[in-house]
C-alpha positions as CSV (number, residue, x, y, z in Angstrom):
1,M,-15.8,2.9,-11.8
2,T,-12.5,5.0,-12.1
3,I,-10.7,6.5,-8.7
4,P,-9.8,10.1,-8.7
5,S,-6.4,10.2,-9.0
6,E,-4.0,11.2,-11.8
7,Y,-1.3,8.7,-11.1
8,F,-3.4,5.3,-10.4
9,S,-5.7,3.3,-11.9
10,R,-8.2,1.4,-10.3
11,E,-6.4,-1.9,-11.9
12,E,-3.4,-1.1,-10.0
13,F,-5.0,-1.9,-6.3
14,A,-7.1,-5.3,-8.1
15,C,-6.2,-8.2,-6.4
16,K,-3.5,-10.1,-8.3
17,C,-6.0,-13.3,-8.3
18,G,-8.6,-11.9,-10.9
19,C,-11.5,-11.9,-9.2
20,G,-12.7,-8.8,-9.8
21,Y,-12.0,-7.2,-6.4
22,D,-10.6,-3.8,-6.3
23,T,-11.7,-1.7,-3.3
24,V,-9.9,1.7,-2.8
25,D,-9.9,3.0,0.5
26,A,-9.5,7.2,0.0
27,E,-6.9,8.2,2.9
28,L,-4.9,5.3,0.8
29,L,-5.1,7.0,-2.4
30,D,-4.1,10.7,-0.4
31,V,-1.2,9.2,0.9
32,L,0.1,7.6,-2.0
33,T,-0.4,10.4,-4.5
34,R,1.5,12.6,-1.4
35,L,4.3,10.4,-1.7
36,R,4.0,10.1,-5.6
37,E,4.0,14.1,-5.5
38,Y,7.0,13.8,-2.9
39,W,9.6,12.1,-4.8
40,G,8.7,13.2,-8.5
41,Q,8.6,9.6,-9.3
42,P,6.5,6.9,-10.3
43,V,4.8,4.3,-7.6
44,F,4.3,1.3,-7.9
45,L,1.9,-1.6,-6.2
46,N,3.1,-4.9,-5.9
47,S,-0.1,-5.4,-4.1
48,G,-3.2,-3.9,-3.7
49,C,-6.8,-5.2,-2.3
50,R,-6.8,-8.9,-1.9
51,C,-9.7,-11.4,-1.9
52,P,-9.7,-14.0,1.0
53,I,-9.0,-16.4,-0.9
54,H,-5.7,-14.6,-2.6
55,N,-5.1,-13.4,1.0
56,K,-4.7,-17.0,2.2
57,K,-2.5,-18.0,-1.0
58,V,0.1,-15.1,0.0
59,N,0.4,-16.0,3.9
60,G,-1.6,-12.7,4.3
61,G,-2.6,-12.3,8.7
62,H,-6.5,-12.9,9.2
63,H,-7.1,-9.2,9.7
64,S,-5.1,-8.0,6.9
65,Q,-5.5,-4.3,5.9
66,H,-5.6,-5.9,2.3
67,L,-8.7,-7.4,2.5
68,V,-10.7,-4.4,3.0
69,G,-9.0,-2.4,0.8
70,R,-6.7,-0.5,3.3
71,A,-3.4,-1.3,2.5
72,A,-0.3,-1.5,-0.6
73,D,2.9,-3.3,-0.5
74,I,4.9,-0.3,-3.1
75,R,8.0,0.6,-4.7
76,V,9.1,3.8,-5.5
77,Q,10.8,4.3,-9.0
78,G,14.9,5.1,-8.1
79,V,13.9,5.3,-4.1
80,T,15.4,2.6,-1.7
81,S,12.9,0.9,0.4
82,D,14.2,2.2,3.3
83,D,14.0,5.6,1.9
84,V,9.9,5.2,1.5
85,A,9.5,3.5,4.6
86,E,11.7,6.2,6.5
87,W,9.4,9.5,4.8
88,L,6.3,8.0,5.6
89,E,7.5,7.2,9.2
90,R,8.5,11.2,9.1
91,V,5.0,12.2,7.7
92,F,2.9,10.1,9.5
93,P,4.8,9.5,13.0
94,N,1.7,8.6,15.0
95,K,-0.5,6.9,12.7
96,Y,-1.3,4.0,9.9
97,G,0.7,0.4,9.4
98,I,4.2,0.5,8.2
99,G,6.0,-2.2,7.4
100,R,10.2,-2.7,5.8
101,Y,10.0,-5.8,3.6
102,K,13.1,-6.8,1.5
103,G,12.7,-4.5,-1.6
104,R,8.9,-3.1,-1.0
105,T,7.4,-1.1,1.8
106,H,4.0,-2.0,3.1
107,I,1.2,0.9,3.8
108,D,-2.0,1.0,5.3
109,T,-4.3,3.5,6.8
110,R,-5.7,1.3,9.6
111,R,-6.9,2.9,12.9
112,G,-3.8,3.5,15.2
113,K,0.0,3.0,14.6
114,A,2.0,-0.3,14.0
115,R,5.2,-0.3,12.7
116,W,7.4,-3.7,11.7
117,D,10.7,-5.2,9.9
118,A,10.6,-8.2,8.0
119,R,13.5,-8.1,6.0
C-alpha cells in the first residue's frame, strides 16, 4: 500500500531489519511534509518504524514511539540538526517528542510533550 505523500514512500518508513513492518502515522507524515515544505529540501529518514526485535537491537526504549509508527529520526539536506529541532520546537511548542542527537533529529507524535538532548 502507498502512503499519500509526494515527498515520502512507505519504504522509507519500513523497519531496517527487513521484516516488512512499515506502519506510518498520518500525523507524523503531516509533520514531516510541513518540515519538507518549509525548508524546501529533502528530508531523509534514518529510522522510521521498528519491530520489537530491531528496536531492542538498536537499544530503543521499551515504549518507543518507533514501535507504533509514530516516530522518525531525520535529517534535512543542508540544514543543521539544531535548526531542524528549533523549527519543530517553535512550530509545535506544546506537543510531540523532539530529541536532539548528533547529526539527526527525532520527532514523534506522542500525546503530550517531551524534549531531550542526547548529543
